[in-house]
GUKE-18990 format. One record per residue (C-alpha): residue in three letters; x, y, z. Coordinates in pm, whole numbers. Example, Ala and Ser with C-alpha at 12.3 -4.5 7.8 and 13.67 -1.06 7.14 Angstrom:
# GUKE-18990
NODE   residuo        u        v        w
NODE       ALA     1230     -450      780
NODE       SER     1367     -106      714
END
This chain:
# GUKE-18990
NODE   residuo        u        v        w
NODE       UNK     -515     2688       18
NODE       UNK     -331     2491      318
NODE       UNK     -362     2128      311
NODE       UNK     -275     1855      554
NODE       UNK     -232     1489      464
NODE       UNK     -255     1238      732
NODE       UNK      -91      925      668
NODE       UNK      -58      668      862
NODE       UNK      141      289      831
NODE       UNK      447      124      662
NODE       UNK      632      289      390
NODE       UNK      391      206      127
NODE       UNK      139      316      290
NODE       UNK      288      687      337
NODE       UNK      503      718       -9
NODE       UNK      195      770     -228
NODE       UNK       94     1067       -8
NODE       UNK      447     1263      -62
NODE       UNK      414     1197     -413
NODE       UNK       43     1361     -405
NODE       UNK      185     1643     -139
NODE       UNK      455     1715     -421
NODE       UNK      145     1764     -722
NODE       UNK      -29     2001     -467
NODE       UNK      269     2199     -397
NODE       UNK      324     2232     -781
NODE       UNK      -43     2356     -796
NODE       UNK       78     2647     -559
NODE       UNK      -96     2492     -263
NODE       UNK       76     2512      103
NODE       UNK      101     2119      192
NODE       UNK      189     1944      534
NODE       UNK      239     1570      579
NODE       UNK      145     1433      959
NODE       UNK      327     1082      944
NODE       UNK      587      928     1160
NODE       UNK      925      994     1277
NODE       UNK     1097      719     1050
NODE       UNK      948      917      737
NODE       UNK     1115     1251      788
NODE       UNK     1362     1231      597
NODE       UNK     1150     1114      303
NODE       UNK      878     1403      330
NODE       UNK     1193     1684      392
NODE       UNK     1401     1573      115
NODE       UNK     1102     1606     -152
NODE       UNK     1048     1989        5
NODE       UNK      734     1902      193
NODE       UNK      662     2010      571
NODE       UNK      660     1711      822
NODE       UNK      477     1683     1147
NODE       UNK      545     1418     1386
NODE       UNK      270     1158     1454
NODE       UNK      291      869     1743
NODE       UNK      407      519     1626
NODE       UNK      654      358     1498
NODE       UNK      540      138     1198
NODE       UNK      909     -119     1208
NODE       UNK      870     -169     1576
NODE       UNK      476     -260     1516
NODE       UNK      587     -501     1261
NODE       UNK      854     -670     1432
NODE       UNK      622     -674     1752
NODE       UNK      411    -1004     1875
NODE       UNK      124     -847     1767
NODE       UNK      279     -743     1461
NODE       UNK      393    -1047     1334
NODE       UNK       46    -1195     1439
NODE       UNK     -103     -931     1212
NODE       UNK       83     -982      935
NODE       UNK      -60    -1365      940
NODE       UNK     -400    -1248      874
NODE       UNK     -456    -1316      562
NODE       UNK     -792    -1405      467
NODE       UNK     -905    -1389      804
NODE       UNK    -1083    -1054      859
NODE       UNK    -1135    -1124     1247
NODE       UNK     -767    -1220     1307
NODE       UNK     -700     -877     1100
NODE       UNK     -905     -689     1339
NODE       UNK     -799     -870     1663
NODE       UNK     -456     -770     1622
NODE       UNK     -492     -415     1486
NODE       UNK     -743     -343     1806
NODE       UNK     -469     -477     2006
NODE       UNK     -194     -205     1800
NODE       UNK     -436       67     1812
NODE       UNK     -572       84     2159
NODE       UNK     -264      178     2333
NODE       UNK     -166      435     2037
NODE       UNK     -516      593     1950
NODE       UNK     -551      843     2186
NODE       UNK     -188     1015     2142
NODE       UNK     -230      965     1769
NODE       UNK     -521     1161     1757
NODE       UNK     -402     1410     1980
NODE       UNK      -83     1449     1732
NODE       UNK     -322     1461     1421
NODE       UNK     -579     1714     1575
NODE       UNK     -231     1944     1654
NODE       UNK     -153     1893     1261
NODE       UNK     -489     2008     1156
NODE       UNK     -562     2317     1345
NODE       UNK     -455     2553     1096
NODE       UNK     -524     2413      783
NODE       UNK     -824     2454      530
NODE       UNK     -872     2083      384
NODE       UNK     -740     1752      550
NODE       UNK     -671     1432      340
NODE       UNK     -633     1094      524
NODE       UNK     -551      748      441
NODE       UNK     -724      440      556
NODE       UNK     -521      403      881
NODE       UNK     -628      733      969
NODE       UNK    -1002      731      891
NODE       UNK    -1157      752     1285
NODE       UNK     -909     1056     1416
NODE       UNK     -922     1235     1059
NODE       UNK    -1337     1212     1023
NODE       UNK    -1389     1334     1381
NODE       UNK    -1128     1608     1397
NODE       UNK    -1263     1758     1068
NODE       UNK    -1594     1744     1225
NODE       UNK    -1464     1905     1542
NODE       UNK    -1285     2178     1362
NODE       UNK    -1537     2229     1091
NODE       UNK    -1290     2126      789
NODE       UNK    -1335     1936      516
NODE       UNK    -1187     1545      551
NODE       UNK    -1156     1350      248
NODE       UNK    -1087      988      212
NODE       UNK     -775      955      -33
NODE       UNK     -731      586      -24
NODE       UNK     -480      392     -229
NODE       UNK     -733       82     -227
NODE       UNK    -1080       53     -316
NODE       UNK    -1263       58       34
NODE       UNK    -1619      173      -58
NODE       UNK    -1950      -77      -57
NODE       UNK    -1999     -261     -424
NODE       UNK    -2108     -590     -618
NODE       UNK    -1819     -563     -830
NODE       UNK    -1556     -756     -614
NODE       UNK    -1546     -813     -201
NODE       UNK    -1402     -585       78
NODE       UNK    -1019     -620       36
NODE       UNK     -964     -826      306
NODE       UNK    -1196    -1106      243
NODE       UNK    -1185    -1388       -4
NODE       UNK    -1339    -1391     -348
NODE       UNK    -1697    -1542     -300
NODE       UNK    -1686    -1925     -296
NODE       UNK    -1753    -2160     -598
NODE       UNK    -2080    -2285     -457
NODE       UNK    -2226    -1961     -436
NODE       UNK    -2364    -1976     -797
NODE       UNK    -2505    -1595     -947
NODE       UNK    -2486    -1506     -581
NODE       UNK    -2126    -1289     -627
NODE       UNK    -2270     -956     -592
NODE       UNK    -2470     -977     -297
NODE       UNK    -2194    -1168     -140
NODE       UNK    -1949     -905     -244
NODE       UNK    -2180     -624      -78
NODE       UNK    -2217     -834      237
NODE       UNK    -1834     -858      296
NODE       UNK    -1864     -454      298
NODE       UNK    -2152     -429      548
NODE       UNK    -1961     -708      758
NODE       UNK    -1638     -550      767
NODE       UNK    -1774     -247      876
NODE       UNK    -1966     -346     1184
NODE       UNK    -1660     -586     1259
NODE       UNK    -1458     -301     1263
NODE       UNK    -1711      -82     1458
NODE       UNK    -1733     -363     1710
NODE       UNK    -1375     -401     1759
NODE       UNK    -1311      -27     1793
NODE       UNK    -1583      123     1926
NODE       UNK    -1493      168     2298
NODE       UNK    -1114      272     2193
NODE       UNK    -1234      551     1943
NODE       UNK    -1557      653     2183
NODE       UNK    -1298      683     2482
NODE       UNK    -1057      898     2235
NODE       UNK    -1331     1111     2108
NODE       UNK    -1425     1246     2499
NODE       UNK    -1077     1269     2606
NODE       UNK     -898     1443     2328
NODE       UNK    -1163     1544     2129
NODE       UNK    -1376     1649     2393
NODE       UNK    -1723     1534     2167
NODE       UNK    -1978     1300     2177
NODE       UNK    -1975      917     2157
NODE       UNK    -2107      790     1857
NODE       UNK    -2372      480     1839
NODE       UNK    -2241      318     1503
NODE       UNK    -1946      339     1266
NODE       UNK    -1892      712     1079
NODE       UNK    -1896      711      727
NODE       UNK    -1678      939      474
NODE       UNK    -1810     1257      375
NODE       UNK    -1797     1485       58
NODE       UNK    -1573     1295     -203
NODE       UNK    -1377     1036     -234
NODE       UNK    -1022      997     -406
NODE       UNK     -857      656     -508
NODE       UNK     -485      662     -614
NODE       UNK     -488      378     -827
NODE       UNK     -561      294    -1168
NODE       UNK     -883      230    -1382
NODE       UNK     -717      -19    -1588
NODE       UNK     -612     -220    -1296
NODE       UNK     -934     -179    -1076
NODE       UNK    -1213        6    -1283
NODE       UNK    -1466      227    -1119
NODE       UNK    -1763       11     -998
NODE       UNK    -2086      119    -1193
NODE       UNK    -2255      115     -846
NODE       UNK    -1996      387     -720
NODE       UNK    -2154      754     -747
NODE       UNK    -2024     1091     -905
NODE       UNK    -1825     1178     -618
NODE       UNK    -1588      859     -616
NODE       UNK    -1297      918     -807
NODE       UNK    -1001      701     -940
NODE       UNK     -789      897    -1042
NODE       UNK     -469      686    -1114
NODE       UNK     -184      583     -917
NODE       UNK       31      819     -742
NODE       UNK      413      771     -829
NODE       UNK      696      908     -685
NODE       UNK      978      960     -883
NODE       UNK     1322      972     -750
NODE       UNK     1530     1246     -673
NODE       UNK     1722     1367     -967
NODE       UNK     2045     1362     -710
NODE       UNK     1996     1013     -675
NODE       UNK     2263      780     -868
NODE       UNK     2265      409     -861
NODE       UNK     2573      244     -721
NODE       UNK     2836      131     -923
NODE       UNK     2794     -232     -773
NODE       UNK     2449     -210     -925
NODE       UNK     2568     -100    -1232
NODE       UNK     2835     -343    -1284
NODE       UNK     2556     -663    -1166
NODE       UNK     2319     -536    -1400
NODE       UNK     2554     -546    -1678
NODE       UNK     2749     -863    -1609
NODE       UNK     2443    -1069    -1718
NODE       UNK     2088    -1133    -1817
NODE       UNK     1810     -902    -1639
NODE       UNK     1776    -1026    -1300
NODE       UNK     1439    -1110    -1075
NODE       UNK     1410     -841     -790
NODE       UNK     1305     -980     -466
NODE       UNK     1165     -793     -133
NODE       UNK      879     -816       73
NODE       UNK      902     -430      194
NODE       UNK      810     -331      541
NODE       UNK      707     -709      619
NODE       UNK      951     -912      881
NODE       UNK     1005    -1271      920
NODE       UNK     1075    -1419     1270
NODE       UNK     1326    -1642     1069
NODE       UNK     1515    -1379      789
NODE       UNK     1774    -1680      771
NODE       UNK     1535    -1903      662
NODE       UNK     1327    -1703      407
NODE       UNK     1692    -1574      235
NODE       UNK     1789    -1964      216
NODE       UNK     1457    -1992       27
NODE       UNK     1444    -1741     -222
NODE       UNK     1821    -1856     -291
NODE       UNK     1700    -2205     -348
NODE       UNK     1427    -2077     -563
NODE       UNK     1661    -1830     -799
NODE       UNK     1903    -2160     -832
NODE       UNK     1623    -2401     -919
NODE       UNK     1500    -2129    -1178
NODE       UNK     1834    -2023    -1297
NODE       UNK     1751    -1677    -1256
NODE       UNK     1988    -1410    -1125
NODE       UNK     1876    -1211     -852
NODE       UNK     1893     -889     -677
NODE       UNK     1746     -893     -303
NODE       UNK     1593     -594     -176
NODE       UNK     1528     -418      207
NODE       UNK     1705     -577      513
NODE       UNK     1750     -944      500
NODE       UNK     1824    -1025      827
NODE       UNK     2201     -879      853
NODE       UNK     2280    -1097      553
NODE       UNK     2609     -993      373
NODE       UNK     2720    -1003       60
NODE       UNK     2998    -1195       78
NODE       UNK     2731    -1463      197
NODE       UNK     2585    -1466     -164
NODE       UNK     2669    -1655     -522
NODE       UNK     2785    -1420     -750
NODE       UNK     2457    -1415     -917
NODE       UNK     2259    -1255     -656
NODE       UNK     2332     -896     -549
NODE       UNK     2168     -777     -215
NODE       UNK     2080     -404     -152
NODE       UNK     1957     -195      116
NODE       UNK     1659       28      -86
NODE       UNK     1684      125     -469
NODE       UNK     1411      357     -604
NODE       UNK     1159      133     -795
NODE       UNK     1098      363    -1108
NODE       UNK     1487      328    -1190
NODE       UNK     1519      -74    -1086
NODE       UNK     1237     -240    -1233
NODE       UNK     1229     -158    -1594
NODE       UNK     1596     -305    -1624
NODE       UNK     1474     -654    -1416
NODE       UNK     1274     -947    -1571
NODE       UNK     1041     -990    -1260
NODE       UNK      980     -876     -952
NODE       UNK      889    -1091     -654
NODE       UNK      725     -928     -329
NODE       UNK      471     -915      -96
NODE       UNK      180     -748     -308
NODE       UNK      174     -413     -145
NODE       UNK       10     -140     -348
NODE       UNK      287       63     -370
NODE       UNK      542     -241     -516
NODE       UNK      273     -340     -717
NODE       UNK      197      -13     -868
NODE       UNK      545       26     -955
NODE       UNK      584     -308    -1116
NODE       UNK      254     -253    -1338
NODE       UNK      435       64    -1450
NODE       UNK      721     -101    -1554
NODE       UNK      585     -379    -1778
NODE       UNK      695     -623    -1608
NODE       UNK      558     -960    -1451
NODE       UNK      502     -988    -1107
NODE       UNK      521    -1302     -832
NODE       UNK      304    -1218     -523
NODE       UNK      389    -1380     -211
NODE       UNK      112    -1185       14
NODE       UNK       97    -1162      378
NODE       UNK     -182     -952      512
NODE       UNK     -417     -668      457
NODE       UNK     -478     -535      100
NODE       UNK     -164     -729       14
NODE       UNK     -399    -1045     -120
NODE       UNK     -642     -811     -349
NODE       UNK     -324     -660     -540
NODE       UNK     -182     -995     -600
NODE       UNK     -459    -1141     -712
NODE       UNK     -565     -866     -916
NODE       UNK     -229     -888    -1140
NODE       UNK     -330    -1310    -1192
NODE       UNK     -668    -1195    -1300
NODE       UNK     -528     -892    -1553
NODE       UNK     -244    -1164    -1693
NODE       UNK       42     -943    -1543
NODE       UNK      131    -1179    -1256
NODE       UNK      154    -1564    -1147
NODE       UNK      -93    -1696     -904
NODE       UNK      -32    -1547     -598
NODE       UNK      152    -1769     -328
NODE       UNK        8    -1702        7
NODE       UNK      314    -1641      232
NODE       UNK      206    -1923      434
NODE       UNK      253    -2177      133
NODE       UNK      600    -2021       38
NODE       UNK      846    -2284      -75
NODE       UNK     1162    -2290     -267
NODE       UNK     1016    -2541     -521
NODE       UNK      667    -2328     -555
NODE       UNK      860    -1981     -584
NODE       UNK     1093    -2118     -844
NODE       UNK      838    -2267    -1073
NODE       UNK      663    -1896    -1033
NODE       UNK      972    -1722    -1125
NODE       UNK     1026    -1934    -1409
NODE       UNK      678    -1856    -1550
NODE       UNK      744    -1459    -1466
NODE       UNK     1026    -1501    -1682
NODE       UNK      947    -1722    -1958
NODE       UNK      576    -1736    -2031
NODE       UNK      546    -1481    -2338
NODE       UNK      163    -1410    -2307
NODE       UNK      220    -1311    -1953
NODE       UNK      506    -1062    -2050
NODE       UNK      341     -918    -2315
NODE       UNK       30     -829    -2111
NODE       UNK      258     -663    -1850
NODE       UNK      382     -475    -2118
NODE       UNK       60     -366    -2266
NODE       UNK      -63     -248    -1933
NODE       UNK      304      -52    -1852
NODE       UNK      200      133    -2134
NODE       UNK     -146      275    -2063
NODE       UNK      -12      286    -1676
NODE       UNK      248      523    -1789
NODE       UNK       -6      730    -1974
NODE       UNK     -185      824    -1681
NODE       UNK     -104     1128    -1470
NODE       UNK     -303     1038    -1139
NODE       UNK     -125     1299     -927
NODE       UNK     -265     1592    -1156
NODE       UNK     -588     1436    -1177
NODE       UNK     -628     1386     -825
NODE       UNK     -532     1755     -775
NODE       UNK     -823     1853    -1017
NODE       UNK    -1063     1677     -859
NODE       UNK     -985     1824     -530
NODE       UNK     -975     2197     -674
NODE       UNK    -1328     2158     -816
NODE       UNK    -1438     1972     -530
NODE       UNK    -1335     2277     -275
NODE       UNK    -1460     2557     -560
NODE       UNK    -1821     2395     -473
NODE       UNK    -1807     2458     -106
END
């Protein structure tokens, strides 16, 4: 079977689909991943065909609209306002690229941000298009849509109704903000009819996260499949740098600190804050990703800066992680069986940070706008020293490692296609 995966977004949005693509190829399917130029090396080095899509996620997140987008945690209106500003000039070219990627395929899988393009292309080409999401994004009474905060305390006994309402409201808001560019794209690129209301996913839905983290809601259907996380393990050729090995051997396990693809207008200020927090908590640290051109010579001996290290290698060797709450980094922390400190910026990040806290494997989330050295130091201290937190994290790690989400997802897809 020829399968095209449409993966739009940052590194954390794309990497799970590379893992899924690997599993599909192992099952003798022909896989193509359509994504952004920045991820060409990631896709190619794992032996999967690459197809170029419009968009530079790093440039987008560093833009004025991207910076405002990252400050929209807990504000669906803020999220959608900035999403429209970002998506409108890209949508037609992006959809044209997606159409080209799917013309010779038998099955389309797509990420959340590819929904409007993928669903329309599937209909136009008469190809099954299946939602393959790494967040729960279907209406339920069990929890709110992940861009909404939990039900306020004054809604006594009405949490289920509130939760369902957040999905309905988010769908309507999405359509209100994106109806014009979506229908214009359908007319210009796909030469098809405009939609009067928001489209919905068709067929089955697969979700690449663990039922031990987010159990399948009782009001979901048999066509909704929670498979387990789609982990991408490091290449066999990768070797840890000597500098990292020496640092790990020189003292107690450090704390890993990194905010993934999230950017800051003042990286020097954030770096100083993190260094102060590590000092106040008495912990060694490893700083991951970027950090505003910071040089190792600027750091104390108790802190090491690295651009990138595979999480599946590093996290089992650190005491805890501090990160933005992205689904990929959160999953890697769960898998390693260590506590986390979530500092969510926007989108699904508050949801995952809150899930970690609810499960007793993470400290109370610290919204980015509330981050201070003292608050972060206190959270790091709890993550490193609280025995119950560490015990729960180790227990969750064992069950996460017992799952094979990629193989489960392949089985679900093959069973579905066999019924068509």
